[in-house]
VOKEDREN-151963 format. One line per 8 residues: number of its first residue (from 1); for each residue x, y, z of N, C-alpha, C. Coordinates in steps of 0.02 Angstrom, whole numbers, plus 50000, padded with zeros to 5 digits. Each point is the difference from the previous one (the first is absolute). Layout:
BEGIN
NUM) X,Y,Z,X,Y,Z,X,Y,Z  ...
// end
This chain:
BEGIN
1) 49086,50589,50877,49987,49987,49921,49979,50067,49977  50025,50020,49946,49986,50049,49954,49968,49975,49932  49944,50049,49988,49993,49931,49908,50021,49972,49998  49979,49937,50059,50006,49935,49970,50072,49969,50004  50044,50043,50026,50076,49977,49991,50018,50017,50086  50033,49931,49999,50032,49999,50077,50058,50067,50024  49988,50027,50038,50061,50054,50015,50063,49963,50002  50055,50035,49981,50068,50002,50006,50016,49999,50091
9) 50065,49955,50001,50039,50022,50076,50015,50067,49989  49995,50053,50049,50024,50070,49998,50052,49988,49950  50031,50037,49983,50062,50025,49957,50016,50044,49976  50055,50059,50013,50028,50026,49999,50009,50034,49903  49952,50011,49975,49998,49992,49928,50055,50021,49971  50018,50066,50019,50049,50011,49972,50065,49959,49978  50038,50000,50076,50044,49943,50006,50012,49938,49952  49936,49962,49996,49992,49944,49966,50004,50024,49939
17) 49956,50055,49982,50012,49992,49919,50076,50037,49984  50045,50030,50038,50059,50031,49993,50059,49954,50022  49976,49938,50013,50074,49965,50017,50029,49961,49987  50086,50040,49971,50018,49972,49973,50010,50006,49921  50056,49992,49965,49989,50001,49936,50010,49954,49940  49973,49945,50042,50002,49937,49957,49911,50010,49967  50001,49970,49932,49932,49998,49956,49937,49974,50054  49955,49971,49996,49950,49980,50024,49970,49938,49963
25) 50012,49929,49997,49953,49961,49950,49931,49968,50047  49965,50024,49949,49925,49991,50034,49958,49939,49986  49988,49951,50012,49973,49933,49983,49933,50007,49999  49941,50002,49965,49941,50002,50017,49974,49943,49984  49957,49950,50035,49975,49919,49982,49942,50037,49969  49993,49922,50004,49940,49979,49935,49933,49977,50004  50033,49990,50072,49902,49974,50050,49951,50051,49983  49962,49951,49999,49915,50039,49986,50008,50057,50056
33) 50023,49979,50070,49966,50032,50066,50064,50068,49990  50055,50017,49957,50050,50046,50014,49946,50043,49962  49998,50075,50007,50000,50058,49959,50046,50043,50010  50008,49991,49924,50080,50059,50001,50003,50057,50004  49943,50050,50007,49972,50062,49987,50052,50040,50068  49996,49978,50030,50063,50024,50081,50052,49993,49999  50016,49963,49955,50086,49979,49968,50013,50048,49958  49970,50006,49951,49996,50044,49946,49993,50058,50026
41) 49971,50051,50052,50003,50051,50013,50073,49991,50041  50033,49968,50034,50042,50029,50043,50059,49992,49932  50009,49973,49932,50063,49996,49965,49968,50077,49966  49975,50008,50002,49999,50078,49974,50025,50047,50052  49961,49987,50067,50047,50054,50049,50081,49985,50007  50027,49936,49999,50073,49994,50000,50032,50022,49934  49976,49979,49941,50007,50032,49946,50010,50087,49998  49955,50039,50022,50000,50064,49997,50048,50031,50068
49) 50019,49962,50035,50058,50019,50062,50056,49992,49988  50023,49943,49931,50066,50005,49979,50017,49918,49999  49963,49962,50018,50018,49925,50013,49999,49962,49946  50049,49967,49968,49998,49949,49957,49943,49920,49977  49959,50004,49975,49943,49948,50025,49998,49970,49942  50006,49936,50011,49947,49938,49955,49958,49954,50020  49956,50003,49962,49926,49965,50021,50006,49943,49950  50000,49926,50046,50000,49957,49955,49913,49950,50038
57) 49988,49959,49952,49923,49987,50006,49993,49932,49985  49948,49952,50010,49978,49942,50021,49935,49998,49986  49976,49943,49975,49938,50002,49983,49969,49941,49978  50013,49949,50064,49992,49926,49998,49908,49975,49999  49969,50078,50042,49922,49990,49994,49974,50004,49932  50020,50058,49975,49975,50005,49927,50012,49940,49940  50066,49992,50012,50011,49935,49934,49966,49946,50033  49983,49984,50064,49945,49948,49989,49931,50019,49990
65) 49963,50038,50027,49956,50023,49980,49993,50000,49921  50067,50029,49974,49981,49995,49913,49977,49938,49979  50062,49944,50029,50012,49934,49972,49910,49966,50024  49969,50029,50036,49948,49972,49999,49955,50021,49961  49984,50067,49996,49959,50003,49943,50010,49989,49940  50063,49966,49970,50011,49953,49951,49987,49935,50003  49984,49985,50055,49970,49927,50012,50080,49943,50019  50055,50027,50031,50043,49947,50035,50012,50034,50053
73) 50023,49943,50044,50037,50035,50079,50041,49988,49992  50031,50059,50067,50068,50005,50003,50026,49931,50051  50064,49986,49986,50044,49951,50017,50050,50035,50058  50008,49963,50044,50049,50043,50047,50032,49925,50034  50067,49981,49998,50037,49927,50023,50028,50042,50066  50039,49945,50036,50031,50013,50061,50072,49946,49955  50039,50050,50035,50081,49968,50000,50021,49974,50057  50050,49947,49996,50007,49950,50049,50031,50055,50048
81) 50018,50050,50008,50020,50059,50061,49940,50005,50034  49923,50017,49974,49968,50016,50012,49974,50063,49993  50006,50012,49933,49979,50071,49972,49953,49993,49961  49954,50026,49980,49936,50002,49965,50011,50066,49964  49995,49966,49914,50005,50057,49951,49968,49970,49955  49968,50068,49929,49973,49967,49944,50014,49946,49969  49994,49967,49954,50001,49982,49966,49989,50011,49924  50058,50025,49948,49968,50052,49947,50001,49961,49926
89) 49958,49952,49985,49994,49974,49930,49983,50057,49965  50036,49985,49929,49967,50044,49939,49958,50040,50004  49935,49953,50013,49944,50057,49992,49994,50046,50075  50021,49985,50036,49990,50023,50057,50072,50080,49994  50033,49962,49960,50047,50070,49983,49985,50039,49970  49952,49978,49951,49996,50084,49943,49938,50022,50059  49950,49970,50033,49979,50025,50055,50031,50064,50023  50033,49971,50020,50059,50040,50065,50034,50064,49958
97) 50006,49992,49947,50035,50049,49949,49955,50082,49989  49906,49972,49972,49956,50023,50000,50015,50044,50064  49961,49970,50057,49987,50031,50064,50049,50055,50037  50074,49950,50016,50046,50052,50027,50036,50062,49976  50035,49991,49941,50017,50047,49972,49944,50031,49949  49958,50001,49975,49953,50012,49971,49957,50040,50061  49943,49978,50033,49948,50029,50009,50000,50037,50085  50051,49949,50024,50035,50038,50069,50041,50045,49998
105) 50048,49974,49969,50053,50075,49987,49965,50053,49977  49987,49988,49967,49963,50071,49958,49953,50021,50055  49954,49974,50033,49955,50042,50044,50053,50030,50063  50054,49962,50029,50022,50030,50048,50060,50065,49966  50002,49984,49953,50036,50071,49970,49981,50048,49992  49922,49998,49985,49942,50043,49995,49985,50048,50049  49982,49957,50048,49977,50028,50063,50065,50036,50025  50070,49972,50008,50053,50047,50022,50005,50064,49954
113) 49982,49997,49947,50005,50045,49968,49942,50056,50011  49934,49980,50036,49969,50031,50025,50035,50054,50051  50018,49949,50045,50015,50052,50061,50062,50044,49992  50040,50019,49935,50049,50040,49981,50059,49964,49972  49993,49924,50002,50062,49983,49983,50035,49972,49949  50048,50015,49989,50001,49994,49909,50033,49918,50007  49956,49948,50004,50007,49942,49999,50028,49966,49943  50037,49947,49987,50008,49964,49950,49974,49941,49999
121) 49968,49947,49975,49970,49932,50007,50078,49962,49957  50017,49935,50029,50025,49968,49990,50006,49922,49994  50006,49949,49976,50018,49929,49994,50064,50019,50012  50013,49912,50025,50078,49995,50023,50022,49966,49932  49946,49991,49963,50038,49994,49903,50051,50068,49981  49958,50035,50010,50025,50075,49997,50061,50018,50010  50065,50028,49929,50031,50004,50024,50048,49945,50026  49972,49910,49994,50037,49953,50064,50004,50037,50057
129) 49951,50041,50034,50009,50018,50058,50011,49927,50064  49979,49981,49986,49977,49909,50052,50013,49959,49960  50049,49954,50022,50026,49935,49935,50041,49960,50037  49989,49938,49972,50012,49942,50045,49993,49939,49960  50019,49938,50034,49991,49949,49947,49923,49974,49996  49975,49993,49954,49908,49963,50015,50011,49922,50005  49953,49997,50062,50013,49915,50029,49923,49987,49968  50014,49938,49946,49955,49962,49986,49987,49958,50042
137) 50011,49956,50023,50001,49960,50040,49997,50014,50074  49959,49987,50053,50008,49997,50081,49995,49947,50038  50021,49992,50046,50006,49941,50044,49942,50015,50058  49942,49971,49992,49940,50005,50047,49990,49957,50061  49978,50001,50041,49963,49958,50046,49918,49953,49990  50006,49957,49993,49943,49968,49982,49959,49961,50031  49989,50008,50074,49995,49961,50053,50041,49981,50028  50030,49944,50004,50074,49983,50060,50051,49972,49935
145) 49994,50011,49953,50045,49991,49912,50023,50076,49978  50043,50012,49969,50033,50047,49972,49995,49969,49923  49980,50065,49949,50004,49978,49915,50012,50074,49979  50017,49971,49940,50027,50054,49958,49953,50019,49955  49976,50056,50003,49937,50041,49953,50035,50030,49937  49973,49995,49958,50021,50022,49958,49985,50059,49950  50003,50047,49960,49958,50046,49955,49993,50067,50031  50033,50026,50051,49993,50051,50051,50042,50053,49955
153) 49970,50058,50012,50043,50050,49987,50011,50051,50047  50051,49997,50039,50004,50053,50061,50090,49997,49974  50020,50059,50067,50067,50003,50005,50009,50042,50051  50067,50008,50029,50006,50029,50059,50061,50054,49976  49983,50045,50003,50052,50080,50011,50063,49973,50008  50056,50005,49948,50060,50004,50013,50028,50055,49994  49988,50049,49952,50028,50054,49988,49949,50080,49977  49989,50053,50032,49981,50061,49991,50037,50047,49964
161) 49962,50015,49935,50037,50076,49977,49995,50046,50024  50032,50009,50068,49987,50068,50041,50002,50058,49977  50075,50006,49938,50001,50066,49970,49934,50018,49977  49957,49951,49950,49960,50059,49977,49927,50005,50056  49996,49964,50073,49995,50059,50052,50011,50040,50023  50079,50007,49983,50010,50065,50048,49999,50054,49940  49994,49994,49946,49989,50045,49921,49927,50016,50037  49944,49953,49983,49942,50044,50029,50014,50020,50044
169) 50000,49991,50064,50017,50029,50064,50040,50068,50005  50028,50004,49964,50044,50065,49971,49948,50040,49978  49980,49980,49945,49965,50059,49970,49917,50023,50044  49993,49947,50051,49950,50020,50025,49931,49978,49996  50031,49927,49981,49922,49949,49990,49997,49962,50051  49969,49983,50008,49970,49926,50045,49991,49946,49956  50061,49955,49997,49968,49943,49980,49941,49955,50029  49971,49989,49966,49947,49934,50021,50009,49930,49983
177) 50023,49953,50029,50021,49960,49959,49956,49917,50030  50001,49961,49939,49945,49945,50005,50053,49935,49980  49975,49948,50015,50017,49908,49951,49970,50028,49958  50010,49954,49945,50054,49945,49985,50078,50034,49999  50037,49953,50022,50058,50024,49978,50050,49957,49938  50064,50020,49976,50023,49965,49950,50018,49954,50019  49980,49924,49968,50019,49926,50039,50076,49978,49907  50040,49999,50032,50057,49967,49955,49974,49936,50010
185) 49996,49964,49913,49981,49936,49992,50076,49969,49981  50000,49928,50012,50074,49956,49988,50050,50020,49945  49947,50029,49943,50006,50007,49929,50039,50079,49994  50010,50053,50065,50016,50051,49980,49941,50058,49986  49941,49963,49998,49960,50063,49973,49954,50017,50067  49958,50031,50007,49949,50017,50041,49936,49996,49981  49977,50014,50075,49892,49987,49989,49987,50049,50069  49952,50027,49995,49996,50009,50050,49961,49954,50050
193) 49997,49996,50047,49983,49955,50073,49980,50043,50056  49947,49968,50040,50005,50001,50057,50028,50026,50057  50020,50036,50047,50043,50013,50057,49959,50032,50056  50022,49960,50044,49963,50044,50087,50010,50050,50002  49953,50043,50007,49983,50067,50013,50068,50028,50059  49968,49995,50042,50057,49998,50072,50064,49977,50000  50007,49959,49967,50074,49974,49973,50044,50062,49954  49947,50013,49950,50033,50048,49942,50000,50066,50032
201) 49962,50023,50050,50006,50061,50036,50067,49993,50045  50012,49945,50029,50061,49984,50048,50066,50012,49954  50006,49970,49939,50041,50032,49954,50022,50051,49984  49938,50028,49966,50006,50076,49993,50042,50037,50076  49970,49982,50052,50003,50052,50055,50087,49991,50022  50017,49926,49984,50075,49978,50003,50054,50021,49957  49968,50024,49939,50042,50007,49933,49999,50082,50018  49953,50040,50036,49986,50093,50006,50043,50020,50067
209) 49998,49925,50040,50032,50044,50076,49950,50029,50048  49947,49976,49982,49919,50021,50007,49971,49977,50049  49964,50056,50044,49929,49954,50070,49956,49976,49954  50011,49936,49996,49929,49935,49997,49937,50036,50056  49935,50027,49963,49959,49968,50041,49945,49968,49963  49972,49929,50023,49962,49939,49973,49934,50022,50033  49951,50013,49975,49934,50015,50031,49959,49949,49979  49967,49979,50048,49929,49948,50004,49968,50025,50010
217) 49959,49916,50035,49920,50050,50031,49999,49959,50075  50057,49996,50029,50016,50007,50039,50050,50039,50046  49997,49997,50085,50051,50072,50005,50068,49978,50006  50022,49941,49992,50065,49976,50012,49993,49912,49990  50087,49975,50028,49995,49947,50020,49969,49981,50077  49953,49934,50018,50013,49988,50049,50014,49922,50009  50004,50019,50087,50032,49911,50002,49945,49983,50013  49925,49993,50022,49954,49952,49990,49960,50048,49927
225) 49978,49977,49948,49985,50017,49959,49928,50019,50003  49976,49992,50048,49921,50006,50030,49985,50050,50045  50058,50048,50015,49998,50038,50055,50058,50057,49983  49950,50062,49989,50060,50051,49978,50023,50038,50050  50001,49992,50067,50029,50004,50047,50055,49968,50005  50030,49963,49964,50070,49940,50014,50043,50040,49948  49960,50050,49971,50070,50048,49947,50056,50002,50028  50054,49983,49939,50053,50008,50004,50030,50053,49988
233) 50018,50088,50041,50016,50058,49985,50053,49998,49965  50050,49958,50024,50080,50040,49973,50034,49915,50014  50041,49995,49933,50049,49966,49990,50082,50012,49996  50035,49981,50033,50061,50036,50001,50047,49935,50013  49990,49984,50005,50081,49923,50003,49978,49934,49954  50061,49968,50003,49981,49936,49983,49937,49948,50029  50006,50001,50048,49957,49965,50044,49921,50016,49996  49977,50072,49999,49958,50024,49999,49971,49990,49927
241) 50060,49985,49953,49962,50000,49932,49983,49908,49984  50031,49982,50052,49980,49893,50002,49928,50038,50015  50000,50019,50051,49918,50007,50040,49948,50029,49942  50025,50044,49962,49964,50028,49946,49983,49944,49935  50039,49958,49977,50001,49969,49957,49941,49929,50025  50032,49979,50072,49965,49950,50003,49926,50023,50013  49958,50047,50027,49949,50034,50013,49949,50011,49938  50056,49989,49956,49954,50056,49926,49977,49918,49971
249) 49922,50017,49981,49959,49926,49962,49953,50044,49939  49989,49966,49969,49962,50007,49936,50041,50040,49941  49968,50052,49993,50002,50039,49960,50073,50062,50026  49987,50004,50074,50081,50021,50006,50049,49987,50038  49991,49919,49961,50077,49966,49990,50063,50033,49955  49949,50029,49931,50035,50020,49940,50008,50086,50023  49960,50021,50041,50028,50071,50030,50076,50007,50060  50004,49958,50014,50042,49987,50042,50080,49981,49967
257) 49969,49944,49960,50053,49982,49940,50026,50083,49974  49967,50010,49967,50002,50077,49966,50047,50049,50025  49985,50007,50075,50033,50044,50054,50082,49965,50008  50010,49938,49986,50066,49983,50008,50026,50014,49951  49991,50005,49940,49998,49976,49924,50040,50097,50023  49948,50031,50000,50013,50080,49984,50052,50010,50063  50006,49993,50042,50049,50033,50045,50097,49959,49987  49977,49931,49964,50059,49973,50001,50029,50038,49943
265) 49961,50029,49949,50043,50029,49943,49998,50090,49981  49993,50005,50072,50008,50076,50020,49940,50057,50035  49953,49981,49977,49936,50032,50044,50017,50012,50047  49984,50054,50036,50018,50054,50045,49942,49968,50083  49937,49979,49988,49961,49959,50048,49918,49986,49941  49979,49968,50044,49938,49980,49981,49958,49990,50028  49918,50029,50001,49958,50009,50047,49943,49958,49976  49964,49940,50021,49960,49986,49998,49934,50056,50016
273) 49951,50003,49968,49956,50032,50056,49908,50006,49958  49958,50039,50018,49930,49991,49995,49987,50054,49950  49987,49991,49923,49987,50024,49932,49922,50057,50044  49959,49961,50042,49940,50063,50002,49999,50044,50066  50074,50017,50031,50002,50046,50052,49990,50066,49966  49958,50039,50018,50018,50069,49989,50081,50012,49979  50004,50031,49956,50085,50002,49996,50046,49952,49980  50000,49967,49974,50018,49929,50035,50089,49981,49968
281) 50022,50051,49949,50056,49994,49988,50038,50031,50045  49975,50073,50020,50046,50049,50065,49991,49968,50053  49935,49944,49998,49995,49976,50112,50072,49939,49963  50002,49964,49981,50055,49948,49976,50065,50035,50010  50033,50053,49961,50035,50031,50001,50010,50023,50077  49950,50046,50015,50009,50003,50097,49989,49954,50059  49997,49918,49987,50010,49941,50026,49937,49960,50000  49948,49999,49968,49953,49961,50008,50008,49942,49961
289) 49980,49960,50032,50022,49927,49961,50042,49978,50034  50043,49939,49940,50061,49963,50026,50033,50021,49964  50061,50040,50031,50065,50009,49978,50044,49960,50003  50055,49993,49947,50031,49941,50011,50061,50043,49982  50054,50010,50026,50056,50039,49999,50062,49947,49956  50046,50042,49987,50074,49985,49954,50027,49946,50062  50006,50006,50048,50042,49977,50063,49952,49904,49992  49944,50008,49988,49966,49920,50004,50039,49950,49967
297) 50031,50043,49938,50016,49929,49950,50090,50012,49969  50007,50057,50059,50089,49992,49981,50045,49946,50019  50039,49978,49928,50043,49943,50015,49953,49947,49993  49940,50004,49981,49963,49932,50006,49968,49978,49917  50012,49949,49973,50000,49967,49933,49915,50011,50014  49988,50027,49910,49941,49982,49994,49940,49939,49975  50010,49955,50016,49977,49921,50003,49989,49979,49931  49932,50006,49988,49960,49977,49963,49989,50042,49936
305) 50020,50070,50022,50001,50048,49956,50057,50014,49958  49984,50034,49952,50062,50021,49953,50012,50090,50030  50059,50002,49983,50013,50062,50019,50009,50036,49910  49965,50082,50025,50009,50010,49943,50073,50045,49960  50004,49997,49947,50061,50022,49955,49971,50074,49973  50029,50051,50016,49968,50069,49963,50023,50009,49941  49977,50029,49962,50040,50049,49947,50026,50073,50011  50042,50014,49988,50006,50069,50049,50060,50027,49951
313) 49989,50008,49927,50025,50031,49951,49968,50053,49982  49938,50013,50026,49995,50054,49967,49957,50059,50055  50016,50030,50035,49974,50061,50051,50034,50016,50055  50053,49944,50004,50050,49988,50052,50000,50027,50072  49935,49987,50031,49984,50034,50052,49985,49905,50049  50027,49999,50053,49987,49956,50030,49985,50003,50075
// end
């Protein structure tokens, strides 16, 4: 342990930074226990060594804390398939827009600028970067019954304006991306809506053919959620992917769902790893955490996830 941070597993730092020409998409979690400082330093190192990097961030804790200060309790619901997510009513959406692309995105972009990175903050609405249909009604599990809950402001990313990202990357910028996404209404209009940040990062990684690093507050995916010694180190075939999906519980369910979506839409690999390690991104690139390979999803349908259709009319790099 050094400076309050767990040591990373031994990693060949140079080879980890320089492995492959693919971009790296780094998803920084929004939990209170996640310290982004190490990840941002690693982004600067990668960028200085010529790797293209896109940062995607969450912010659920900050949104919940702001709602609390305003006297409103956050609401989470469970789908019939067991996935737990935020129910985003109109008032919550107002707070979401204020916190995510406002304070958090601005702060992270400034922190990267302080490391010497020419970072550009974007929300999924900017330039139609992340788009898909709005879901105003969702099916939720209420005890032993299912019901339809209306008034939600959420969506699933179905298209990524990857040309915008390639333009920024080609000009030496590091995009810092935050939900909301651009939600398409039934009448053809659009409105900002909430999107899961892990799945947004997956959509971007798939569109860019990137390696996706999902940083969180645990070492990876465990077969026993209470025992870090049961970490799943590598997933390289369909049977191992089934084991991984069975093991994932709670917040990890969405991360594993995001991993599948990323790999089935073009990402080269996905790693779920600890944000609080020293050099967390370099450590993940070098083998720390749970690494999920392309072969784990080859020929496998996406199940209840939706494949991302990318916009590649600009930039031309896939």
